[in-house]
C-alpha positions, 0 to 999 in steps of 0.5 A, spaced: 268 090 544 273 089 538 273 082 535 280 080 535 279 074 531 276 078 526 282 083 526 287 077 525 283 074 519 282 081 516 290 083 517 292 076 515 288 077 508 291 084 507 298 081 508 296 075 503 293 080 498 299 085 499 304 080 498 300 077 492 300 084 489 307 085 490 309 078 487 304 080 481 307 087 480 314 084 480 312 078 475 309 083 470 316 088 471 320 082 470 316 080 464 316 087 461 324 087 462 325 081 459 321 083 453 324 089 452 331 086 453 329 081 447 327 087 443 334 090 444 338 083 443 334 082 436 335 089 434 343 088 435 343 081 432 340 084 426 345 089 425 350 085 427 348 080 421 348 085 416 355 088 418 358 081 418 355 080 411 358 086 409 364 085 412 365 079 408 362 080 402 365 087 401 371 089 405 374 082 407 379 083 401 380 090 403 387 091 406 386 099 407 379 098 410 382 093 415 388 097 418 383 103 418 378 100 422 381 094 426 381 098 432 374 100 432 372 093 430 375 090 436 372 095 440 365 093 438 367 086 439 369 088 446 363 092 447 358 086 445 362 081 449 361 086 455 353 086 453 353 078 453 356 078 460 352 083 463 346 079 461 349 073 463 350 076 470 343 078 471 340 071 473 333 073 473 334 076 466 338 071 463 333 065 464 328 069 460 333 071 454 338 065 454 336 062 447 336 069 443 342 071 447 345 064 444 343 066 437 346 073 438 353 070 441 353 065 435 352 071 430 358 075 435 362 069 434 362 070 426 364 077 427 370 075 431 372 070 426 372 075 420 376 080 424 381 074 426 381 072 419 383 079 417 388 080 422 391 073 420 391 075 413 394 082 413 398 082 420 400 075 422 401 071 416 405 077 412 409 078 418 412 070 418 417 070 413 416 062 413 409 062 412 409 067 407 414 063 403 410 057 403 404 061 401 408 064 395 410 058 393 403 055 393 400 060 388 
């Protein structure tokens, strides 16, 4: 006769082992995803930092560059905002990359400030006659 108690213990052990294996696999996959995402964030953060330095050092005072590239710069800013939002909306992923994402967001804010400053310098201030006259008198 079949020992049912033994089958119960055996089935329970199999279920526990299966559950443990699934959890370990999920944990490993999550860690891999977090590591890959960190690498992606580091890469784009590094590139953005270089772009910020170049924009500020080499083309901040170049009006022609600004008007030629302003739409592309603003599109890049929008893509980066979407990238950050996508990660923040992924709760499991976000908790693993939060610190690094905050560093990237800070770099992104510098980028945005540069664009906003150029827009102010080349579009908003020249279009406001009162401010333009005040600035002209200051020089």
